[in-house]
N, CA, C and O atoms as a printed pandas DataFrame, in Angstrom:
     atom_number atom_name residue_name chain_id  residue_number  x_coord  y_coord  z_coord
0              1         N          ARG        A               1    1.034   -0.725   -0.125
1              2        CA          ARG        A               1   -0.003    0.007    0.274
2              3         C          ARG        A               1    0.632    1.311    0.098
3              4         O          ARG        A               1    0.146    2.320   -0.413
4              5         N          VAL        A               2    1.647    1.158    0.537
5              6        CA          VAL        A               2    2.702    1.984    0.718
6              7         C          VAL        A               2    3.092    2.397   -0.685
7              8         O          VAL        A               2    2.685    3.519   -0.986
8              9         N          LEU        A               3    3.606    1.924   -1.375
9             10        CA          LEU        A               3    4.037    1.939   -2.851
10            11         C          LEU        A               3    2.713    2.654   -3.960
11            12         O          LEU        A               3    2.876    3.203   -5.049
12            13         N          LYS        A               4    1.643    2.442   -3.336
13            14        CA          LYS        A               4    0.717    3.178   -4.186
14            15         C          LYS        A               4    0.124    4.412   -3.800
15            16         O          LYS        A               4   -0.900    4.760   -4.388
16            17         N          LEU        A               5    0.821    5.448   -2.506
17            18        CA          LEU        A               5    0.222    6.599   -2.403
18            19         C          LEU        A               5    0.927    7.646   -2.925
19            20         O          LEU        A               5    2.076    7.329   -3.233
20            21         N          PRO        A               6    0.615    8.863   -3.144
21            22        CA          PRO        A               6    1.858    9.836   -3.523
22            23         C          PRO        A               6    2.555   10.432   -3.043
23            24         O          PRO        A               6    2.349   11.300   -2.195
24            25         N          LEU        A               7    3.750   10.005   -3.595
25            26        CA          LEU        A               7    5.372    9.831   -2.724
26            27         C          LEU        A               7    5.587    8.856   -1.510
27            28         O          LEU        A               7    6.424    8.831   -0.608
28            29         N          GLY        A               8    4.672    8.182   -1.785
29            30        CA          GLY        A               8    5.350    6.655   -0.840
30            31         C          GLY        A               8    6.314    6.396   -0.595
31            32         O          GLY        A               8    7.050    6.189   -1.560
32            33         N          ASN        A               9    6.775    6.279    0.470
33            34        CA          ASN        A               9    8.351    5.792    0.356
34            35         C          ASN        A               9    8.300    5.092    2.251
35            36         O          ASN        A               9    7.773    5.220    3.356
36            37         N          ALA        A              10    9.133    4.464    1.577
37            38        CA          ALA        A              10    9.201    2.857    2.973
38            39         C          ALA        A              10   10.769    2.899    3.553
39            40         O          ALA        A              10   11.626    3.528    2.932
40            41         N          LEU        A              11   11.112    2.116    4.905
41            42        CA          LEU        A              11   12.293    2.027    5.387
42            43         C          LEU        A              11   12.686    0.825    5.633
43            44         O          LEU        A              11   13.679    1.083    6.313
44            45         N          LEU        A              12   12.631   -0.455    5.573
45            46        CA          LEU        A              12   12.865   -1.816    5.984
46            47         C          LEU        A              12   13.965   -1.754    6.505
47            48         O          LEU        A              12   15.064   -1.592    5.973
48            49         N          VAL        A              13   13.605   -1.926    7.913
49            50        CA          VAL        A              13   14.753   -2.362    8.953
50            51         C          VAL        A              13   14.873   -3.937    8.983
51            52         O          VAL        A              13   13.903   -4.626    8.666
52            53         N          GLY        A              14   15.986   -4.455    9.339
53            54        CA          GLY        A              14   15.633   -5.995    9.776
54            55         C          GLY        A              14   17.549   -6.698    9.524
55            56         O          GLY        A              14   18.473   -5.969    9.162
56            57         N          VAL        A              15   17.691   -8.146    9.820
57            58        CA          VAL        A              15   18.696   -8.422    9.523
58            59         C          VAL        A              15   19.184   -9.069    8.467
59            60         O          VAL        A              15   18.386   -9.522    7.647
60            61         N          GLY        A              16   20.551   -9.232    8.287
61            62        CA          GLY        A              16   20.649  -10.002    7.111
62            63         C          GLY        A              16   20.141  -11.327    6.808
63            64         O          GLY        A              16   20.452  -12.381    7.364
64            65         N          GLY        A              17   19.040  -11.081    5.532
65            66        CA          GLY        A              17   18.647  -13.003    5.379
66            67         C          GLY        A              17   17.226  -12.686    5.248
67            68         O          GLY        A              17   16.806  -13.332    4.289
68            69         N          SER        A              18   16.156  -11.883    5.851
69            70        CA          SER        A              18   15.208  -11.167    6.555
70            71         C          SER        A              18   14.341  -11.136    5.240
71            72         O          SER        A              18   13.174  -11.207    5.625
72            73         N          GLY        A              19   14.361  -11.091    4.375
73            74        CA          GLY        A              19   13.649  -10.631    3.026
74            75         C          GLY        A              19   13.629   -9.511    2.804
75            76         O          GLY        A              19   12.696   -9.127    2.098
76            77         N          ARG        A              20   14.239   -8.888    3.104
77            78        CA          ARG        A              20   14.387   -6.905    2.866
78            79         C          ARG        A              20   13.606   -6.809    1.308
79            80         O          ARG        A              20   12.478   -6.406    1.023
80            81         N          LYS        A              21   14.818   -7.412    0.354
81            82        CA          LYS        A              21   15.037   -7.297   -0.689
82            83         C          LYS        A              21   14.209   -8.086   -1.849
83            84         O          LYS        A              21   14.152   -7.397   -2.867
84            85         N          SER        A              22   13.663   -9.131   -1.954
85            86        CA          SER        A              22   12.999  -10.178   -2.186
86            87         C          SER        A              22   11.596   -9.245   -1.896
87            88         O          SER        A              22   10.854   -8.947   -2.831
88            89         N          THR        A              23   11.318   -8.814   -0.475
89            90        CA          THR        A              23   10.237   -8.165   -0.271
90            91         C          THR        A              23    9.549   -7.048   -1.292
91            92         O          THR        A              23    8.541   -6.900   -1.983
92            93         N          THR        A              24   10.954   -6.260   -0.867
93            94        CA          THR        A              24   10.876   -5.035   -2.605
94            95         C          THR        A              24   10.413   -5.840   -3.377
95            96         O          THR        A              24    9.189   -5.738   -3.460
96            97         N          THR        A              25   10.896   -6.691   -4.056
97            98        CA          THR        A              25   11.126   -6.431   -5.477
98            99         C          THR        A              25    9.684   -7.106   -5.853
99           100         O          THR        A              25    8.788   -6.682   -6.583
100          101         N          LEU        A              26    9.805   -8.534   -4.947
101          102        CA          LEU        A              26    7.633   -8.356   -5.063
102          103         C          LEU        A              26    7.025   -7.462   -5.224
103          104         O          LEU        A              26    6.139   -7.522   -6.076
104          105         N          ALA        A              27    7.259   -6.103   -4.393
105          106        CA          ALA        A              27    6.140   -5.320   -4.207
106          107         C          ALA        A              27    5.670   -4.759   -5.684
107          108         O          ALA        A              27    4.633   -4.674   -6.341
108          109         N          THR        A              28    7.473   -4.331   -5.839
109          110        CA          THR        A              28    7.272   -3.516   -6.721
110          111         C          THR        A              28    6.917   -4.333   -7.847
111          112         O          THR        A              28    6.744   -3.555   -8.785
112          113         N          TYR        A              29    6.773   -5.212   -8.125
113          114        CA          TYR        A              29    5.922   -6.036   -9.562
114          115         C          TYR        A              29    4.803   -5.853   -9.380
115          116         O          TYR        A              29    4.290   -5.017  -10.123
116          117         N          VAL        A              30    3.781   -6.614   -8.193
117          118        CA          VAL        A              30    2.668   -6.608   -7.734
118          119         C          VAL        A              30    2.103   -4.613   -8.023
119          120         O          VAL        A              30    0.999   -4.386   -8.518
120          121         N          ALA        A              31    2.837   -3.711   -7.714
121          122        CA          ALA        A              31    2.222   -2.059   -8.066
122          123         C          ALA        A              31    2.640   -1.944   -9.297
123          124         O          ALA        A              31    2.706   -0.746   -9.573
124          125         N          GLN        A              32    3.049   -2.809  -10.437
125          126        CA          GLN        A              32    3.468   -2.732  -11.976
126          127         C          GLN        A              32    4.496   -1.442  -12.105
127          128         O          GLN        A              32    4.208   -0.532  -12.883
128          129         N          MET        A              33    5.869   -1.390  -11.207
129          130        CA          MET        A              33    6.163   -0.091  -10.411
130          131         C          MET        A              33    7.840   -1.354  -11.327
131          132         O          MET        A              33    8.021   -2.572  -11.323
132          133         N          GLU        A              34    8.776    0.007  -12.033
133          134        CA          GLU        A              34    9.814   -0.602  -11.937
134          135         C          GLU        A              34   10.701   -0.234  -10.846
135          136         O          GLU        A              34   10.630    0.623   -9.965
136          137         N          LEU        A              35   11.763   -1.333  -11.225
137          138        CA          LEU        A              35   12.716   -1.398   -9.687
138          139         C          LEU        A              35   14.202   -0.977  -10.153
139          140         O          LEU        A              35   14.692   -1.543  -11.130
140          141         N          PHE        A              36   15.000    0.130   -9.373
141          142        CA          PHE        A              36   16.042    0.124   -9.269
142          143         C          PHE        A              36   16.999    0.233   -8.496
143          144         O          PHE        A              36   17.051    0.916   -7.473
144          145         N          GLN        A              37   17.762   -0.404   -8.928
145          146        CA          GLN        A              37   18.759   -1.138   -8.393
146          147         C          GLN        A              37   20.195   -0.435   -8.400
147          148         O          GLN        A              37   20.250   -0.360   -9.628
148          149         N          ILE        A              38   21.686    0.274   -7.887
149          150        CA          ILE        A              38   22.519    0.198   -7.790
150          151         C          ILE        A              38   23.397   -0.535   -8.234
151          152         O          ILE        A              38   23.814   -1.352   -7.412
152          153         N          GLU        A              39   24.068   -0.582   -9.707
153          154        CA          GLU        A              39   25.166   -1.825   -9.284
154          155         C          GLU        A              39   26.656   -1.438   -8.958
155          156         O          GLU        A              39   27.469   -0.902   -9.711
156          157         N          MET        A              40   26.738   -1.642   -8.295
157          158        CA          MET        A              40   28.036   -1.781   -7.249
158          159         C          MET        A              40   28.849   -2.519   -8.175
159          160         O          MET        A              40   28.451   -3.500   -8.803
160          161         N          SER        A              41   30.541   -1.784   -8.273
161          162        CA          SER        A              41   31.672   -2.395   -8.616
162          163         C          SER        A              41   33.019   -2.309   -8.041
163          164         O          SER        A              41   32.930   -1.789   -6.929
164          165         N          LYS        A              42   34.253   -2.611   -8.346
165          166        CA          LYS        A              42   35.048   -2.225   -7.613
166          167         C          LYS        A              42   35.226   -0.500   -8.045
167          168         O          LYS        A              42   35.702    0.125   -7.097
168          169         N          GLY        A              43   34.905    0.469   -9.413
169          170        CA          GLY        A              43   35.331    1.294   -9.490
170          171         C          GLY        A              43   34.745    2.725   -9.459
171          172         O          GLY        A              43   35.100    3.864   -9.762
172          173         N          TYR        A              44   33.124    1.777   -8.676
173          174        CA          TYR        A              44   32.076    2.716   -9.021
174          175         C          TYR        A              44   32.577    4.005   -7.841
175          176         O          TYR        A              44   33.520    3.795   -7.078
176          177         N          GLY        A              45   31.874    5.206   -7.831
177          178        CA          GLY        A              45   32.575    6.299   -7.372
178          179         C          GLY        A              45   31.423    7.473   -7.330
179          180         O          GLY        A              45   30.362    7.126   -7.847
180          181         N          MET        A              46   31.464    8.831   -6.785
181          182        CA          MET        A              46   31.088    9.667   -6.169
182          183         C          MET        A              46   30.322   10.230   -8.059
183          184         O          MET        A              46   29.194   10.719   -8.118
184          185         N          ASN        A              47   31.182   10.024   -9.347
185          186        CA          ASN        A              47   30.625   10.113  -10.896
186          187         C          ASN        A              47   29.905    9.326  -10.994
187          188         O          ASN        A              47   28.750    9.692  -11.211
188          189         N          GLU        A              48   30.180    7.816  -10.891
189          190        CA          GLU        A              48   29.005    7.071  -11.487
190          191         C          GLU        A              48   27.477    6.809  -10.207
191          192         O          GLU        A              48   26.476    6.111  -10.373
192          193         N          TRP        A              49   27.860    7.666   -9.019
193          194        CA          TRP        A              49   26.306    7.546   -8.592
194          195         C          TRP        A              49   25.893    9.039   -9.173
195          196         O          TRP        A              49   24.680    9.108   -9.371
196          197         N          HIS        A              50   26.687   10.370   -9.524
197          198        CA          HIS        A              50   25.487   10.964   -9.803
198          199         C          HIS        A              50   25.315   10.681  -11.162
199          200         O          HIS        A              50   24.564   11.504  -11.686
200          201         N          GLU        A              51   25.710    9.869  -11.888
201          202        CA          GLU        A              51   25.568    9.692  -13.194
202          203         C          GLU        A              51   23.975    8.788  -12.896
203          204         O          GLU        A              51   22.911    9.109  -13.426
204          205         N          ASP        A              52   24.146    7.712  -12.002
205          206        CA          ASP        A              52   22.916    6.874  -11.748
206          207         C          ASP        A              52   21.857    7.766  -11.436
207          208         O          ASP        A              52   20.723    7.676  -11.908
208          209         N          MET        A              53   22.276    8.693  -10.573
209          210        CA          MET        A              53   20.716    9.366   -9.729
210          211         C          MET        A              53   20.514   10.294  -10.973
211          212         O          MET        A              53   19.294   10.449  -10.928
212          213         N          LYS        A              54   21.139   11.317  -12.524
213          214        CA          LYS        A              54   20.045   11.648  -12.904
214          215         C          LYS        A              54   19.471   10.351  -13.780
215          216         O          LYS        A              54   18.292   10.418  -14.126
216          217         N          ARG        A              55   20.069    9.440  -14.071
217          218        CA          ARG        A              55   19.289    8.588  -14.437
218          219         C          ARG        A              55   18.023    8.013  -14.128
219          220         O          ARG        A              55   16.966    8.099  -14.753
220          221         N          VAL        A              56   18.292    7.405  -13.057
221          222        CA          VAL        A              56   16.815    7.230  -12.667
222          223         C          VAL        A              56   15.953    8.683  -12.360
223          224         O          VAL        A              56   14.760    8.419  -12.203
224          225         N          LEU        A              57   16.169    9.755  -12.267
225          226        CA          LEU        A              57   15.257   10.997  -11.803
226          227         C          LEU        A              57   14.534   11.831  -13.374
227          228         O          LEU        A              57   13.532   12.529  -13.525
228          229         N          MET        A              58   15.421   11.426  -14.179
229          230        CA          MET        A              58   15.359   11.491  -15.707
230          231         C          MET        A              58   14.247   10.597  -16.506
231          232         O          MET        A              58   13.439   10.979  -17.352
232          233         N          LYS        A              59   14.497    9.049  -15.875
233          234        CA          LYS        A              59   12.876    8.557  -16.180
234          235         C          LYS        A              59   12.191    8.159  -15.463
235          236         O          LYS        A              59   11.351    7.309  -15.761
236          237         N          SER        A              60   12.341    8.667  -14.252
237          238        CA          SER        A              60   10.802    8.821  -13.306
238          239         C          SER        A              60   10.188   10.019  -13.688
239          240         O          SER        A              60    8.984   10.172  -13.898
240          241         N          GLY        A              61   11.002   10.795  -13.762
241          242        CA          GLY        A              61    9.856   12.424  -14.422
242          243         C          GLY        A              61   10.038   13.006  -15.467
243          244         O          GLY        A              61    9.602   14.155  -15.526
244          245         N          CYS        A              62   10.607   12.547  -16.437
245          246        CA          CYS        A              62   10.657   13.124  -17.538
246          247         C          CYS        A              62    9.353   12.140  -18.821
247          248         O          CYS        A              62    8.630   12.642  -19.682
248          249         N          THR        A              63    9.542   10.438  -18.374
249          250        CA          THR        A              63    8.833    9.538  -18.358
250          251         C          THR        A              63    7.163    9.144  -17.855
251          252         O          THR        A              63    6.314    8.420  -18.377
252          253         N          ASN        A              64    7.155    9.947  -16.656
253          254        CA          ASN        A              64    6.075    9.922  -15.906
254          255         C          ASN        A              64    6.228    7.993  -15.000
255          256         O          ASN        A              64    5.460    7.041  -14.866
256          257         N          LEU        A              65    7.114    8.185  -14.756
257          258        CA          LEU        A              65    7.130    6.632  -15.261
258          259         C          LEU        A              65    7.089    6.194  -13.078
259          260         O          LEU        A              65    7.848    6.818  -12.337
260          261         N          ASN        A              66    6.409    5.442  -12.681
261          262        CA          ASN        A              66    6.622    4.848  -11.036
262          263         C          ASN        A              66    7.433    4.115  -11.128
263          264         O          ASN        A              66    7.326    3.180  -11.922
264          265         N          MET        A              67    8.906    4.335  -10.080
265          266        CA          MET        A              67    9.684    4.044   -9.849
266          267         C          MET        A              67   10.215    3.795   -8.282
267          268         O          MET        A              67   10.236    4.826   -7.608
268          269         N          VAL        A              68   10.566    2.804   -7.736
269          270        CA          VAL        A              68   11.329    2.339   -6.444
270          271         C          VAL        A              68   12.789    2.083   -6.917
271          272         O          VAL        A              68   13.180    1.473   -7.912
272          273         N          PHE        A              69   13.665    2.873   -5.690
273          274        CA          PHE        A              69   14.613    3.078   -5.815
274          275         C          PHE        A              69   15.335    1.752   -4.763
275          276         O          PHE        A              69   15.200    2.078   -3.583
276          277         N          LEU        A              70   15.958    0.549   -4.897
277          278        CA          LEU        A              70   16.400    0.406   -3.694
278          279         C          LEU        A              70   17.732    0.399   -3.290
279          280         O          LEU        A              70   18.530   -0.056   -4.110
280          281         N          PHE        A              71   18.114    0.749   -2.345
281          282        CA          PHE        A              71   19.360    0.886   -2.335
282          283         C          PHE        A              71   19.740    0.722   -0.311
283          284         O          PHE        A              71   19.267    1.349    0.638
284          285         N          SER        A              72   21.199   -0.865   -0.401
285          286        CA          SER        A              72   20.872   -1.545    0.691
286          287         C          SER        A              72   22.007   -0.687    1.395
287          288         O          SER        A              72   22.844   -0.046    0.760
288          289         N          ASP        A              73   21.949   -0.742    2.612
289          290        CA          ASP        A              73   23.330   -0.683    3.339
290          291         C          ASP        A              73   24.326   -1.415    3.035
291          292         O          ASP        A              73   25.395   -0.851    3.268
292          293         N          THR        A              74   24.441   -2.715    2.496
293          294        CA          THR        A              74   25.833   -2.982    1.748
294          295         C          THR        A              74   26.478   -2.026    1.204
295          296         O          THR        A              74   27.682   -1.886    1.419
296          297         N          GLN        A              75   25.680   -1.085    0.289
297          298        CA          GLN        A              75   25.860   -0.567   -0.926
298          299         C          GLN        A              75   27.029    1.034   -0.356
299          300         O          GLN        A              75   27.318    1.976   -1.095
300          301         N          ILE        A              76   27.359    0.904    0.742
301          302        CA          ILE        A              76   27.581    1.931    1.039
302          303         C          ILE        A              76   29.149    1.645    1.425
303          304         O          ILE        A              76   29.538    0.847    2.277
304          305         N          ALA        A              77   30.189    2.734    0.352
305          306        CA          ALA        A              77   31.282    2.436    0.180
306          307         C          ALA        A              77   32.094    3.503    1.391
307          308         O          ALA        A              77   33.108    3.113    1.969
308          309         N          ARG        A              78   31.624    4.558    1.596
309          310        CA          ARG        A              78   32.213    5.107    3.052
310          311         C          ARG        A              78   31.586    5.567    3.713
311          312         O          ARG        A              78   30.625    5.830    2.990
312          313         N          GLU        A              79   31.235    6.100    5.166
313          314        CA          GLU        A              79   30.165    7.216    5.472
314          315         C          GLU        A              79   30.427    7.811    5.519
315          316         O          GLU        A              79   29.446    8.554    5.479
316          317         N          GLU        A              80   31.953    8.867    5.683
317          318        CA          GLU        A              80   32.211   10.830    5.235
318          319         C          GLU        A              80   31.993   10.871    4.407
319          320         O          GLU        A              80   31.987    9.994    3.543
320          321         N          PRO        A              81   31.651   12.242    4.359
321          322        CA          PRO        A              81   30.774   12.479    3.437
322          323         C          PRO        A              81   32.254   13.783    2.755
323          324         O          PRO        A              81   33.108   14.228    3.522
324          325         N          GLU        A              82   32.205   14.081    1.490
325          326        CA          GLU        A              82   33.113   13.992    0.541
326          327         C          GLU        A              82   33.142   15.806    0.982
327          328         O          GLU        A              82   32.105   16.427    1.216
328          329         N          GLU        A              83   34.297   16.327    1.019
329          330        CA          GLU        A              83   34.419   18.078    0.914
330          331         C          GLU        A              83   35.215   18.245   -0.012
331          332         O          GLU        A              83   35.531   19.384   -0.357
């Protein structure tokens, strides 16, 4: 139901292996939305992050496509802000 709300969002919390990603993927499919997930690699940095953000925002904003942005805590490369 959260995904169907205007500007709906959710933060899923749980231990590893509890099914957060599976639940999100299933809910995205049921709500007939598109799932966007970051593809992390060894050379992934701030430039790639900005390009991914541009891509998802353009796709959802210009085409009026309902999207789910899935971002896991394991995908955080570093926690300190860049200056």
